[in-house]
N, C-alpha and C positions, 0 to 999 in steps of 0.2 A: 820207807820214807813217807813223808806227807803226801796227800793226794796230788798236790800240785807237782811235786817232784816226780811222782809216778807218771802222771799224765804227760808231763813235759818230756821226760826221758822216753816214755813209750812212743810218743808221736815222733820224737827226734830220731829214735833208732828204727822204728817200724816203717815210717813213711819215706825215709830217704835212703837210697842205696849208696850215694856218695855224699857225705856231709860237707859242710862249708870248709872244714879243715882237712878234707880228703879221706874220710873214713871209707874204707873199701867195702864193696859188696861181700858179705859173708858167704854168699853162694848157696849151693844145694847141700844135701846131706853129705855128699862125698867130700865137701870142703869145710866140714863143720869145725875142724880144729882151730883154735885161736892162737895165732902166732904171737910172739912177744911184741912185734910192731903193731898188730892189730889190737892187742891188749892195751898198749899205751894209748892208741887213738880212741878206744872206747873209754879209757880212763879219762881222757881229756874232756869227753862229752859229760861224764859223770861229775867232773870238777865243776863245769859250767852250771850244771843243774843244782849242785850243792850250794855254790856261791850265790846264784841268781834265782833259784827256784825253791829253796827250802827256807821257810821263815824262821827255822831255829838256828840257822847259821850265825855264828858269832863272828862278826867282822872286826876282829881285834888282832892287828899285826904283832902285838906283844906276846899274846898267847901262842901264836903260830911260830914266832921266833923261838920261844922256849921249847916247843915240841920239836922244832928243827934242830936245836942244839942237842937235845937228848937223843933224838932219832939219829942224827949224824954220828954221834958217839957210838951208838949201837951198830949202825950200818958199817962204819969203818972197820969193824972187827968181824963182820959177817963174811960168809963165803962169796957174796956178791956186792962188794963195795961200790961198784959203779952203778948199781940200780938206783934210779931216781925215785924219790918219794914226795908226796904232797900231804901235808897234815892239816886237818880241820877240826874245829870245836863246834859242837852243836849244843845249843841251850836246852838241855833235857835232864831232868833230875834222876832218871833211871841210870843204873850203872851199866855202861855199855861201851864198847869199842868194836871197830870192824876194819878189815882190809878188804878193799874192793879191787876190781881189775885196774891194772896200770900203776900200781903202787900208790893208790889213793887210800889214805887212812883217816878215819874220823873217830873222835872221842867225845863222849857225852860229858857235860859238866858235872854230872853225878859221879863219874868215875874219879875226877880230881878230889871231890869232897870226901869220897870213900877211902882214897888212898891215904894211909897213915905214915907213909915214908916215900921218899923219892925212888927208892929201889922197888917198892911195890908198883908204882906207876910205870917205872922202866921195864918191869917184868911183863906187864900187859903189852907195852910197846914192842918188846923183844918177841913176844909170842906172835903179834900181828905181823911184824916185819918178817918172821919166819914163814908165815902163811904166804906172803908175797914171794919171798925167796924160793920157796918150793912150788910156786905157781899153783897153789891148791885150788883156787877158784876156777882158774883156766882149765885145769885138769878135770874138775867136776863137770864143766861144760863139755869138754871134749869127750868125756866118757859117755855122754848121751848119744845113742845111735839114731839114725834116720831123722835127723833134725836139720831143717833148713834155716834160713836167716830169721824168720819169724820166731821159730821155737828157741833158737839160741838167745835172741834178744829177750824173749819172754823169761827164759831161765835166769839170765843176768839180772833182769829187773826184780824177779822173785827173790833171788838170793839177797840182793841189795835191800829190798823192802823188808825181808825177814829180819834184818838186824834191828829193826825198830818196831815193826807191827806185823803180827801174824795175819791179821785181817787184810792189811795192804798186800801182803805177799800172796794171799789167796786171790785177791782181785787181779793181781798181775798175771797170775797163772791162768786164770779164767780168760783174761783178755787174749792171751796167746794160745789158749787151748792146749796147754802143756799137761800132758797126762803122765804125772810122775808122783811118787809119794812125797808127802810133806817132809819126810825125814831127809830127803836129798837136799833140802834147803839148809840144813845144818852140816858143818863139816863132819866127816866120818871120824870114828874113834881113832882110826889109824892116822889120819891127818892131824887130829888134835894131839896125839902122842908125839908125833913127829915135830909139831910146832913147839910143844913143851920141851922136848929134848934139845932141839936146836936153839930155841929161845933161851933156855938155861945156859947153854954154852956161850951164847952171845952176851948174855947178862954178866956172866963171870968174866969173860975177856975184856968187857968194857969197864970193869972195875966196880960194879954194883954189888950189893949184898944179895946173894942168890936166895937167902932165906925169905926175901921179899915175895918171891913167887909162891912159896909155901904158905906164908901168912895170909896173903891175899886170897888164895884158893880156899884155905881153911875157914876164913871169916865169911866168905860168900856161902860156903857149904853150911855153916852153922846158922846163918841168917835164913837161908831158904828152908831149913828143917823146921824153923819156927813159924815162918809165914813167907808167902810170895804174893805180893799185891801188884806184881808187874814192875817192881823196882829193880829186878835183877835180870834185865833183858839179855845181859851178856851170856847167861846160862842157856838161853833158848837157842842161840847160834853157836855156842861153844859148850856143848854138853859136858858137865863136870861129874865125874864119878870118883868113888873112894879109890878105885884102882889108879886113876890118874894122879890124885893127890898123894897116894902112897908112893908111886913111882918117882914123882918129883922129889918128895921128901927123902927117899932113899938115895937119889943122885946127889942131892945137896949135902947129905951126910958124908959123902965121899970127897967133898971139896973143902979146902982149908977155910977156917973161920975168918970172916972179914967184917970189921965194923966200919960202916960208911956213914959219914955225916951228910945229912941233906944240904943241898945247895941253898943259898939264900933265895935264889929265884923260885925254887919249888915252894918255899914258904909264902913268898909274895904272890905267886900265881894262884895258890889256893885261896889266899886272902882276897884277891881280886875277884875270882869266880864266885866265892861264897857271897861277896857283896852284891853280886848281880841279882841275887835272889832275896835281898833284904832292902828295905827302905833305908835311906841314910840315917835317919834318927835312931833306928834300931841298931845300926852299926856303931854309932857313937855311944849308945847305951852299953853295948856289949864290951866296948873298949874304953870305958871310963875308968877313972882311978889311976893308980900308979902303974907304970908299965913293968912287965916281968924283968927278971935279972938276965935271963939267957938272951943272947944277942939276936938270934933268929926270932924268938917270941917277941922281943922288944921291937924288932923291925916290923913285924906284922902289926903290932899295936899302933905304931906311928903311921905306917903306910895306909892301913885301913881307915884310920881317922882322917888322914890327908885326903884320900879319895872321897870319903863321905862329905867332908867340909867343902870340897870342890863342887860336888853335885848340888850342894845347897848354896853355892856361890858365896860362901863365907871365906873369902880370900885370906884375910888376916889370920884366921885360925889355921887355915891350911898351910900358910907360910911358917907358923910356929911348929906344926907337925913335921914339915920337911926339915926345918932346922934341927929338930931333935933327931930325926932319922939320919941326917948328914953326920951328926956327932958319933954315930955308930961306926963310921968309916967303912962302909960296905962297898964292895965292887960289884955293882949291878946296874945294867942298863935301865931297869925298871925304876930305879931310884932317880936316875938322871931324867927319865921321861916324865915322872911325877913332878920333879922340880921344875922342868921346862913348862909343863902344863900350868903349874901355879903362876909362873911369871907371865905366861901368855894371857891367862885369865885376868891378871893384874894390869895388862896392857904393856908390859915390858917385853915386847916381842923380840928386840935384838939381844936382849940378855938370854932369852930362851934359845935363840939361834946360837949364841956363844956356848951355852951349856951343851946343846945337842952336838955341835961341831966338835967340841972336845971329847964328848962321849963316843963319837964315831971313830976317833982315833983308838980308843981302848977296846971298842966292840965293833970292828969293821964288818962283821957278818950280820949285824942287826938291821933288818929292813924297817922296823918301827922307828928307829932313830932317823933314817933317811926321810921317811914320810913326814915325821914330826918337823924336821928342819925345813922341808919344802913348805909345809903349812905355816910355820912361823915366819918364813920369809915373805910369803904371800900376805900374811897379816901385818907385816912391817912395811908393806908397800913396796916390796922389791921383787916383782914378778920376773924381771930379767935374771936375777940370780937364782930364783926358784927354777926357772926353765933350764938354766945351765946345769943345775944339780941333777934335775930329772933326766936331761939328755946324757949327762955323764954316767949316771947309774944304768941307763938303758943299754949302754955298751956291754954291760955284764949280763943283763937279763932283758932281752928284747920281747919278752912275752909277759911283762908285768903290767897288768891292767891298771893297778893302782897308780903306777908311775905315769902311764899314758893319760889317765884321767887328770892328774895334777898338771901334766904338761899342757893339756888342752886349756885348762883354766888360766895357767900362767901366760900362755900365748894370747888368749882372748884379752887378758888384762893389758897386753902391750899392743893390741890392735893388729896382731899378726894372724890374719885369717887363714892363710894357707897352712901355716904351722898348726893353728888350732884345729882345722878340719882334718888334717893328716893324723894328728894325735887322737882325735875323736874317732876316726875311722878305725884305728887299731883297737880302741876300746870296744866298739861294736863287733869287730872281727873276733876278738877274744871271747866275747859273749855269745858267739855263734850267729850273729846277725850280718850275714854276708851282704844282703841288699842294702842295709843301712850303711855299711862301710863303703860300699861303692858310691852311694849318694853323697857321703861326706867328702870323699876325694873329688867328686865332680864339683861340689860347691867350692872346695878349696881352689881348684884350678880356675874357676871362674873369677876368683877374687883378684888375680893377677898382681899379687903383692910380694911374691917370693922371688928369690934370685934364680939364676939359670939352673944351678945344681939342685935346689929344692924342688923346682918345677919338674926337672927330669926324674928325680926320685919319685915324685908323686905320680907322674905319668906312668912310670914303670910299675909301680905298685897297683895302680888302677888297671892296667892291662892284665897283670897277674890275677887280680880278683875277678875281672870280667871273664878270664878263661875259666876260673873255677865255677863261675855262675853258669857258663855255657855247658860245662861238663855236668853240672848238677841238673840243669834242665833236660839235657840229653837222657840222663839216667831216669828221670821222672816220667818220661814219655811212655 
């Protein structure tokens, strides 16, 4: 990862024996194994560093919604359907993806651009999910003998860093004085074959085209035979051999042929990501002229134009693009979100609320629609409704930093200081800033504007965080 990510996570893991969220002391060499619970807690620390410490992180709920949908489809038919996963996108042109500890998966934008079908992308996801299912990284760490806390943390960092930069991985190794071969930073051939085999089974059971795994591997192999300018980082952490390709191809031949049509969201996600690397004028030039006849291609044409016109604040043209997109009669939350964005930009905030509210009935699992509706309510001058929606959604996920951040703003707009500081305290807590969270709760209780129940809840939360702080300080002595 980037230097900031490495430095932050290194300090985070090395200097603290008990983290703000209760990460336990990994102990001496005799306690070097990483339990599933400990793995999840380290994964939570990695999540924070990706979201708030890596400049490449793409903060786009739409993209994460899409990965969550595809990932959930794969996980549901895996051997461990209860395993929790977090999906992230990093703005990086190299073709790469990785599974880290705690079910944290990230994907480079270059991978989306390179994938020529949804089944190809799903094959990479299935492979990474299989690494998590088999706990390959945790097993790699546990296999190292005579390693204490510092050495385990160093190896975790080095493995994480190697997914992006060999130099960064070397720096992490030196920092922890980890004396091990660089080959250990890549999954072993046995682990790769196991992830291929299980990933292929998952891909097939989820209804994707298993040939996608073969075509993706073969295309990467051909490209690297011609040149490797660092664009194929995936192959550094997932060594690809002719034996692996042949084994997967043989297994695919034994499966029945299945033709799978790409979902419209796959096409729109690719269009959105590709536009991130182009200026709006170039996007409009690329998608000028008559739209294609095929529905998905036509949808990409109008969607890309609509996003480009919005970036140029050319609302009237964006409205025409969305109108043409609507005529295709597609079922996609991404179309609804674009439509709502156009209305918000035009100042029609309540119409945007109506569009998003109706869309949430059709796509109840979409977090992006929820965030969009809260933002539209705020823009329409309805902070009370925005706060109510945020509180309602927090009943289903009380660890959503984006919801707490919006709740804090909605509460501030109503002059509810205790509610504002309580929500902001959770934002800081989820970002790993325990002391700032305590400070926010203290400020909120001084405001004296909440009712009895809200004050009691704030006092209980403050006491809980103060206990965590004392435990942390005790461990640091």
